[in-house]
N, C-alpha and C positions, 0 to 999 in steps of 0.2 A: 503493498500500500504506500501511495506516496505520502512523504511526510506532513505537506498541507492539508490532504487528506484526512489522514491520521489526527492533526491537530484540530479539526473542524469535529472529528468524531468524537475526542475526548472534551471537547467544550459543550457541545450537546450534552453529551454524558453528565458531565459536572454541574451543568443549568439544571438538568432534571433531577439530580440528586439534591441540589441545594434546594429545590420547590418542593420536593418531598419531607426534606429535614425541616424544614420551616412548618409543614402541616402536624409533621408529627411532634414537633416541639410544643405548638398549640395544643395537640392532645395531652401530652407530658404535663402543660400548666394545668389542664382541667381536671386529670386524675389527682393532682397535688390538691387541688383544691376539695374534691371528691375525698381524697386519703384523709384529710382534716376531719371531713364531716365525721367518716367512718372511727377514727381514732376516738372522736369525743362521744359517739353513740355507744362505742364499744367499749368505752370507760364507765358509763352511764348504766349500762347492762352490768356489767360486772360489779358496779358499786350498790346496784339496787339489789342484786342476787346476794351478796354477802351481807347487807343489811337486813335480808329477809323482808324486802319491800312488797309491797302488793304485787300480784303478778301481772295486773293491768299496765302496770309500769313499764315490767320487764317487756311485755308485749308490745307496747306502744314503741318503745325503743327499736325493738325488733322490726315492728312497720316501718319506723325510719329508716332503719338499716336497709330494707329492702326497698324503699323508696329510691334511695341513692342509687343502690345497684342498679335498679332499672333505669335512672339516668344515663348510667356509665354505658349501660347495654345499647341502650338508645343513640348515643353519641357514636360508639363503635359501628353500629349498623349505619348510621349517616356516614361514616367515613366510608365504610364498606360499599356502600350505596352509591356513592358522590363521584359522578360521571369525572368530573374533572380531576379528582385525584387519580382514578383508575385509568384515565386516558394519560396521565403524567407516568404512572407506572408502567403502563403498556410501551410508552414510549421511550422509556430507559432500557426495559427488557428488549425491546427491538434493536436500539441503539447498540446494546452490547452484545446482542446476537449479530449485529451487522459486522463488529468490530471482530468478533469471535470467528465469523465465517471468512472474514477478509484476511485474518490470519492464518487461518485453516487453509486458506486456498493458496495461500502466498506460498505457506510451506509444502504444499502439494505440486504449484507450479516450480519451486526450485528442486524438487525431488526428482520433475520429470525432464526438467531442461539439464540437470547434472545426472541425470540417469545414466550408469554404466553397464553397457548392454553385455551379457554374460551366456546368450543362448549361441550354439555353434550354427555360424550362417550357413556352413554347408547343407544345413537341414533345411532352409527356408523352402516354403512351398508356395505355387501360385495360389491366390485366393480368387480374384476376381477383377474386374476393370474399372478402375475409380472412374476414370473420364475419359473423351477424347481430346484432344488438343490440336490446335490448328499449325501450332509452330512445329517445323522440323528443319528449321533453318539454323538453329542456335546449337551451343556445344556442350555448356555445362549447366546453365541455368534456364532452360526452356520451361521449367515450372518451378515452384517453390513450396515448402512444407513449413509450419512454424506453429508453434505454443504461444497463443496471444496472451499478453500479461494485461490486457483487458478484462479477461473473462476465464482464463486458465484453460481455454478449450484449443483444440487440434484442428487446423485447417489447412487445404492444400490451395492454391493459387494457380490458374493455367490460362493460356491464350485461348480464345475462341476463333469462330470462322469470321468475325466480324472485327476482328482486333481489338476485342476487349479482353479485360482479364476477368475471368471467372472465380468466384471465393467458393468453396464448398467445405462444408464440415463432413471431418472425417467420422465423426461419431454416427451420423446415418446418411453420409454421401448425399446429402443435399445441396443444391446452388443455394446460398445465402445472399449473395449479392454479385453484381455485375460492373466493373470501374469501366468506365468510358473515358475516351479521351485521344487515344493512339490512332492515327490514320493508315499507320501499315502494319505488315507483319511485326509483330513482337518478337524479339530474339532472345531477351535476357530480363529474369523479374529474380529480385532479391531480396529477404526479409533481413532488417536489422534493428536491434534496440538498443537505444541510450542507457547502460546500466547505471548512471548517475540519476536521472529525473525519471526512467522507464517508459520514456516516449519512445513508438513506434513507429517505424516506417517499411514502405515497400518501395524499391527503385525499379523503374522498367525501361528499355531502352528497343528503338524499334528502327525499320529500314528506312525511315525518313531522317536519320541521323539524332531524332530527339529522345531526351531523356524526361521521364516523368517522377517525381517524387511525389509519393502518397502519404498523408499523414493519418495513420492508423488510430492515432490517439483521438484525432479530431474527426470521426465518422468517415475515414478513409477520402479525406478530401485532397483535393490536389494544391501542395504547397506552392507547385510553380510546377514549371516545365523549362528546359534546357536546350536550345538548337547547338549543337556541338559543331555544328557546320563541316562534320567528316564528308568525305565523298565515298566512304563504305558504311556498310551497317555496322552498330554496336555491337561489339563481340561482348562486353563485360561491364558491370557498374560495381561501385564499392561504395560503402560508406565508412569513413572512419572517424571515431571519437577518440582522439589521441589523450595518451595519459598526461594528467596534471595540466590542461590546457581546455580553455574555454569555447577556443574555434572547432567547429567540427567541418568536415570536407567532403567532397563527394568526388570520385576518382570514375573516369571513363577511359574504355579504349577502344579500337577498332582494329579490324582485318588491314592493315596498312593505310598509309595515304598518300596521293600522291598530288594533291592540292596544294598549289604555291603558297595558298594562305595558311596552310597547315603547318605548324613546326614539328608534329609530335602525334604519334598513335597513341599517347597517354596525356590526359588534360585533367588539372586539378581546379574545383569549383568551391566554394563556398555553400556548406548546407543552408546557412541563414538567409540568404538572398538569391544563391544560384550564379552569382558573378565570378565569371573566370579570374583564376588566381596565377597560375603557371602552367608548365608543361614542361616534359622530362627530355632533355636535349638528347637522348642517346637513345630514344624511338621512333625516331623519325624512317620511314619506308620500312618498319619492322611489322610483323604480323602480331597481334598482340591477341592472345586467346581467352585468359583469364587473368583476375587479379585477387592478391589476398593482400591483408596487410599484417604487419607482424611487429611487436614492440620488444626491443632489445633490453632485457633486464640488466645486462652488464654496462651498457653505454646510457641508459635511459632515453633512446632516442626511437622513434616512430618511422617504420619502413613501409614501403610498398614493393611488393612481390610482383612481377611479370613474367607470365608464362608464354613464351613467344616462341617463332622458329629460331632453332638451332642454339637457342641459351635461354637461360632462365635471369632476369636481370632484377636485382635488388636496389632501390632507390630511397634516399633518405627523402621523407614525405616532402620538407620545406625546403630544408638545404641542398646546394649544388652538391651533392655527394653521391658517388655510386658506390654504395657497400661492396658489391660483388656481382661479377657475373659467372654463373655456373654453368659449366658445358660437359657434358657426356660423349656425342658424337654430333659433329659439326653439321649433319646433315638431317639432324632430328629435331621433330617440332613437339615443343612440351604443351599440354594441353589442360594439364589441371593440377591440383595439388592439395595437399593439406599441412598443417604445423601441429606437432605434438610436443611434448616435454617429459623428459626422463631424467629424473635426479639432477633438476635445475639445469640442464641441456636442453635445448630446442632444435629439433630436427624437423626437416621437411621431405615431405614424401610427394613424388611427381610422377606424371603417368606422359606417355609419348605416342607418337605416331607409328614409331617402329616397332611398338610392342614392347618398351622397356618400363619397369617401374624403378625408381632410383631412388634412394633416401641419402640426404645431404646433412652434413652438420653445420647448421648456420654459423655457429660461434667460430668453427674453423675454416669453416668456407670449403669444406672438400666432400667429394662424395664416398660414403662408406658402405652402400650395399647396393647390388643390382640384381632386379629378377628379369629373367627374357621369358616373355610368356609365348613369342614364337609364332609368326603369322599373323600377327594381330594389328588392331590400331586401336589403342586403348584411350578411350576419352575421360568421362568423369569418373573420378576416384575419390573415395571416403574411407575413414577410419570406423570399424566396427567397435573396437575394442583394442587394447594393446597386445593382442595375439592375431588380429585378423585386420585385413584390409579387404576393400572391395571396388570393382572396377569395371566400368562399362566397357563391352567389347565390340566397337563399332563393325568389326569387319563380318563375325560370327553370329550377329544379334542376340548375344546373351551376356551376361556379366559372371566375371570370375572372383574367386574368393582365394585370397592368398593367406597362407598359414605363415606368418613371420618367424616361427620357432621351428619350423623343419622345411620351410620353403616349399611345400606341396601347393600346387595351383591346380584347383576344379572349377570346372564350368559348372554352373548352375543351368537346370533344364531351359531349353529355348521354349519361349511363349510367344515372344512377338515375331512378327513377319518380315522386320526389317532392322536397318542398326539400332542399337543400343545407345543413346547420347548421353541420358542425364539418370543418375542413381540419388536416391536421398533416403537417409534412414529416419525413422521417427518411432516413438513412443506410441503405438495406436490406442484410442480409448477402449476396444473393444479386444484387440488381439494382443497388445502389448508389444513387446519387441517387433518390428517389421521394418520394411523395405517396400520403397516404392522405384518405378522404373519407367523410363519413355523413352521412345522409339522414333524413329521415322515414318513407322506406319501408323502415326500420330493417337497413339494409345497411351495410357499411364495405367500401370498394372500393381496390385498390392500383393506382397509377398510376407508370409509370416510361417508361424509355427504350428498354432491351433487348429 
């Protein structure tokens, strides 16, 4: 829950408690008055009894006792039946439940996004088709899955035939919203959350060289659009929320540019207003397929990792620094990758056109392990857990599971009728640990274990 919202809840809760305490204090004061009457009557009864006074005196005092007793009962009943008091109590209970539910949901959300997949992905089985997608021109992010911080539910978003983005609930596989704005084929869509204020965004790019920023927190409204002025379709988009920095950035890339007005295939914009900030000098006339951000904990700097033809380039986000250019085979194109950490060391796992999966030590800037999958063209690659990685096989129309401990590579049963391009893992609300795959056959399929 956001700090501001939590503060509002506490204020309402405290105000309600203050109202109830004021009412109960009045009741307490009345009870004190009645108690004094009780005490006096009690003393009279005891005194009369001890003095062996006439019974009617004792009976009189007992009647007085009952009279005040009935007054108290009447006051209590009035309190119980007072709608104003009941409404205040209900309001307090409601606020408490909302606070409690929010905290429970937040814990559930954190468990979902930090969930460590434990099942063996070699046992993944096809369940059913989630939806069709019109996009077959992208590489790694032609659809997106995410768990929203707004309601802690799981969603999938995919382009349709009308160049809109359809959002489906994974719980019941129903479309809940369609985002309109693009006028040409959408090639990439990615979800991002700012962990500082929990604002959520979608960012999408199309064949018109335009980028749309969607504000999920504000009902998926278009924050703005950027005309990148590329002369080729947008291949990847990235949002960066730098460490210890209040400014946030949008990074865009394209599959090469030959436009004289363009200096680079990778550009940086301000997330606040979409204004152009800078470009990377070393990406002119280079095919950029995918983007990642990386925070270097050893020098406290933010970097952009660009997967390109022939090499992987790592540039400082804002400074004119080329951190490294990673090369395995000069003729090989690097399509995708992910970063993982072990024992305070950061590693990059990448996939390539020629069927190689490479693992790089980011701090020592060297290649430490190579998997050769043979006769493949590997697109999107993801980390299942510390033991397994999964990669989309473009040529064979399936996806592969790689065991990092014994180097065994296994093809998962083929269900797509064309090349597999994009894969995503998610903790499905019904089936738990699951995988989604998308292909040039324009279907998105669900895989799970149950």
